[in-house]
Backbone as CSV, one residue per row, in Angstrom:
resi,resn,N_x,N_y,N_z,CA_x,CA_y,CA_z,C_x,C_y,C_z
1,LEU,81.937,-127.247,-74.952,82.987,-127.865,-74.159,82.812,-127.532,-72.678
2,ILE,82.543,-126.262,-72.374,82.423,-125.843,-70.977,81.221,-126.508,-70.319
3,LEU,80.073,-126.414,-70.944,78.867,-126.990,-70.346,78.933,-128.512,-70.292
4,GLN,79.576,-129.136,-71.278,79.736,-130.589,-71.242,80.647,-131.013,-70.096
5,THR,81.684,-130.225,-69.834,82.663,-130.586,-68.811,82.217,-130.174,-67.414
6,TRP,81.767,-128.926,-67.273,81.418,-128.395,-65.953,79.933,-128.478,-65.647
7,GLY,79.104,-128.661,-66.642,77.664,-128.749,-66.432,76.991,-127.397,-66.538
8,GLY,75.711,-127.445,-66.723,74.901,-126.238,-66.803,74.030,-126.121,-65.568
9,CYS,72.950,-125.392,-65.709,71.999,-125.229,-64.605,70.812,-126.159,-64.802
10,THR,70.291,-126.635,-63.689,69.020,-127.344,-63.664,68.135,-126.580,-62.680
11,PRO,66.845,-126.835,-62.672,65.990,-126.135,-61.705,66.425,-126.330,-60.255
12,ASP,67.138,-127.411,-59.965,67.582,-127.678,-58.594,68.930,-127.069,-58.240
13,THR,69.693,-126.593,-59.252,71.054,-126.139,-58.966,71.251,-124.635,-59.056
14,CYS,70.764,-123.982,-60.124,70.985,-122.547,-60.300,70.012,-121.980,-61.327
15,GLU,69.988,-120.645,-61.412,69.085,-119.970,-62.345,69.667,-119.823,-63.739
16,SER,70.963,-119.498,-63.841,71.567,-119.272,-65.155,73.071,-119.479,-65.104
17,VAL,73.630,-119.741,-66.276,75.079,-119.821,-66.430,75.457,-119.020,-67.672
18,VAL,76.483,-118.178,-67.529,76.983,-117.379,-68.642,78.432,-117.775,-68.882
19,VAL,78.735,-118.153,-70.122,80.086,-118.568,-70.495,80.681,-117.519,-71.420
20,THR,81.910,-117.084,-71.124,82.635,-116.153,-71.984,84.022,-116.725,-72.261
21,ALA,84.636,-116.215,-73.325,85.989,-116.648,-73.685,86.784,-115.443,-74.159
22,GLN,88.022,-115.373,-73.705,88.953,-114.345,-74.151,90.098,-115.037,-74.854
23,ARG,90.399,-114.581,-76.058,91.459,-115.211,-76.843,92.812,-114.590,-76.541
24,SER,93.794,-115.440,-76.324,95.190,-115.047,-76.258,95.866,-115.602,-77.511
25,ILE,97.150,-115.507,-77.590,97.837,-115.964,-78.802,97.663,-117.469,-79.020
26,ASP,97.925,-118.277,-77.996,97.912,-119.732,-78.164,96.757,-120.445,-77.471
27,TYR,95.902,-119.728,-76.772,94.843,-120.378,-75.998,93.712,-119.384,-75.735
28,TYR,92.656,-119.886,-75.157,91.539,-119.078,-74.697,91.458,-119.187,-73.177
29,THR,91.041,-118.121,-72.527,90.677,-118.187,-71.117,89.163,-118.173,-71.079
30,VAL,88.590,-119.234,-70.551,87.131,-119.361,-70.506,86.638,-119.156,-69.083
31,THR,85.488,-118.507,-68.973,84.874,-118.223,-67.677,83.419,-118.651,-67.723
32,ALA,82.986,-119.350,-66.694,81.572,-119.708,-66.540,81.115,-119.176,-65.188
33,ILE,80.058,-118.370,-65.206,79.493,-117.841,-63.965,78.100,-118.427,-63.794
34,TYR,77.932,-119.128,-62.686,76.663,-119.750,-62.329,75.975,-118.838,-61.317
35,GLU,74.853,-118.245,-61.711,74.118,-117.304,-60.867,72.886,-117.959,-60.262
36,GLY,72.436,-117.402,-59.142,71.212,-117.873,-58.506,71.319,-119.292,-57.978
37,LEU,72.445,-119.592,-57.329,72.616,-120.932,-56.785,71.552,-121.240,-55.739
38,ARG,71.108,-122.451,-55.726,70.119,-122.907,-54.742,70.839,-123.309,-53.457
39,ASP,71.446,-122.318,-52.816,72.272,-122.549,-51.638,71.999,-121.416,-50.652
40,ASP,71.957,-121.700,-49.374,71.623,-120.651,-48.406,72.778,-119.698,-48.142
41,SER,74.019,-120.069,-48.484,75.138,-119.170,-48.217,75.832,-118.650,-49.477
42,THR,75.831,-119.386,-50.560,76.527,-118.995,-51.785,75.526,-118.601,-52.858
43,SER,75.681,-117.386,-53.425,74.743,-116.933,-54.454,75.225,-117.205,-55.867
44,ALA,76.556,-117.238,-56.077,77.100,-117.465,-57.424,78.454,-118.145,-57.318
45,ARG,78.802,-118.867,-58.373,80.101,-119.533,-58.439,80.713,-119.202,-59.797
46,LYS,82.020,-118.954,-59.800,82.737,-118.657,-61.042,83.865,-119.660,-61.227
47,LYS,83.954,-120.203,-62.452,85.036,-121.109,-62.815,85.800,-120.489,-63.984
48,VAL,87.125,-120.450,-63.862,87.987,-119.882,-64.902,89.085,-120.886,-65.218
49,ALA,89.297,-121.142,-66.508,90.349,-122.071,-66.923,90.840,-121.708,-68.314
50,ASP,92.020,-122.188,-68.647,92.555,-122.025,-69.988,92.115,-123.204,-70.838
51,ALA,91.849,-122.934,-72.116,91.480,-123.977,-73.067,92.316,-123.779,-74.323
52,TYR,92.769,-124.884,-74.891,93.534,-124.788,-76.116,93.227,-125.988,-77.006
53,PHE,93.544,-125.833,-78.269,93.266,-126.867,-79.264,94.571,-127.531,-79.672
54,ASN,94.562,-128.859,-79.692,95.712,-129.584,-80.235,95.191,-130.643,-81.198
55,SER,96.047,-131.528,-81.646,95.645,-132.527,-82.638,94.555,-133.467,-82.138
56,SER,94.398,-133.585,-80.820,93.364,-134.449,-80.242,92.033,-133.733,-80.056
57,GLY,92.027,-132.417,-80.163,90.807,-131.631,-79.947,91.037,-130.587,-78.878
58,TRP,89.950,-130.094,-78.302,90.032,-129.066,-77.271,90.435,-129.670,-75.929
59,ILE,91.328,-128.985,-75.250,91.784,-129.374,-73.924,91.409,-128.248,-72.966
60,LEU,90.754,-128.597,-71.879,90.337,-127.622,-70.872,91.144,-127.863,-69.607
61,GLY,91.844,-126.835,-69.137,92.658,-126.950,-67.940,91.813,-127.014,-66.678
62,ASN,92.467,-127.199,-65.547,91.782,-127.228,-64.257,91.276,-125.834,-63.914
63,PRO,90.031,-125.734,-63.481,89.470,-124.412,-63.199,89.899,-123.852,-61.849
64,ILE,89.965,-122.544,-61.804,90.053,-121.823,-60.534,88.615,-121.476,-60.175
65,ILE,88.175,-121.881,-58.992,86.774,-121.713,-58.590,86.697,-120.707,-57.450
66,THR,85.829,-119.711,-57.642,85.565,-118.719,-56.597,84.057,-118.591,-56.438
67,GLN,83.637,-117.968,-55.348,82.198,-117.802,-55.106,81.893,-116.422,-54.533
68,ARG,80.638,-116.050,-54.707,80.088,-114.828,-54.112,78.998,-115.265,-53.145
69,CYS,78.979,-114.652,-51.972,78.055,-115.072,-50.918,76.680,-114.406,-51.058
70,GLN,75.698,-115.042,-50.450,74.376,-114.439,-50.321,74.519,-113.192,-49.444
71,PRO,73.646,-112.182,-49.616,73.695,-110.999,-48.745,73.640,-111.413,-47.272
72,GLY,74.537,-110.820,-46.486,74.601,-111.123,-45.063,75.336,-112.407,-44.722
73,ARG,75.857,-113.110,-45.743,76.531,-114.384,-45.494,78.021,-114.347,-45.856
74,GLY,78.576,-113.123,-46.017,79.998,-113.018,-46.322,80.268,-112.064,-47.472
75,HIS,81.408,-112.257,-48.132,81.883,-111.346,-49.181,80.918,-111.281,-50.361
76,GLN,80.878,-110.114,-50.990,79.987,-109.896,-52.121,80.736,-109.859,-53.456
77,ASP,82.050,-110.028,-53.413,82.869,-110.160,-54.611,83.254,-111.631,-54.750
78,PHE,83.654,-112.044,-55.957,84.112,-113.411,-56.125,85.431,-113.598,-55.378
79,SER,85.478,-114.631,-54.557,86.636,-114.904,-53.719,86.698,-116.403,-53.435
80,SER,87.896,-116.868,-53.095,88.023,-118.259,-52.680,87.686,-118.436,-51.198
81,ALA,87.479,-117.328,-50.483,87.105,-117.405,-49.064,85.714,-118.018,-48.939
82,PRO,85.504,-118.851,-47.937,84.194,-119.491,-47.780,83.111,-118.491,-47.351
83,CYS,81.894,-118.829,-47.689,80.727,-118.074,-47.231,80.303,-118.663,-45.883
84,ILE,79.603,-117.850,-45.087,79.173,-118.344,-43.778,77.675,-118.536,-43.728
């Protein structure tokens, strides 16, 4: 569901993507971290969203997107602040 909706890596976009899920009572919180971005300022991007199952199938909520900057280009933790 995550890779179909948000996409994976290609040789032109990133090196790897790792998807994890944490279960809560009624839903899952899913996280996808895209590492090795082919970008001069951003090194990684993280998307986090809730997913739940209903009679129609899996529903994936809108992701919260944060990024980590390349060394010397800004913050080194995931943040919504832009990289420079």
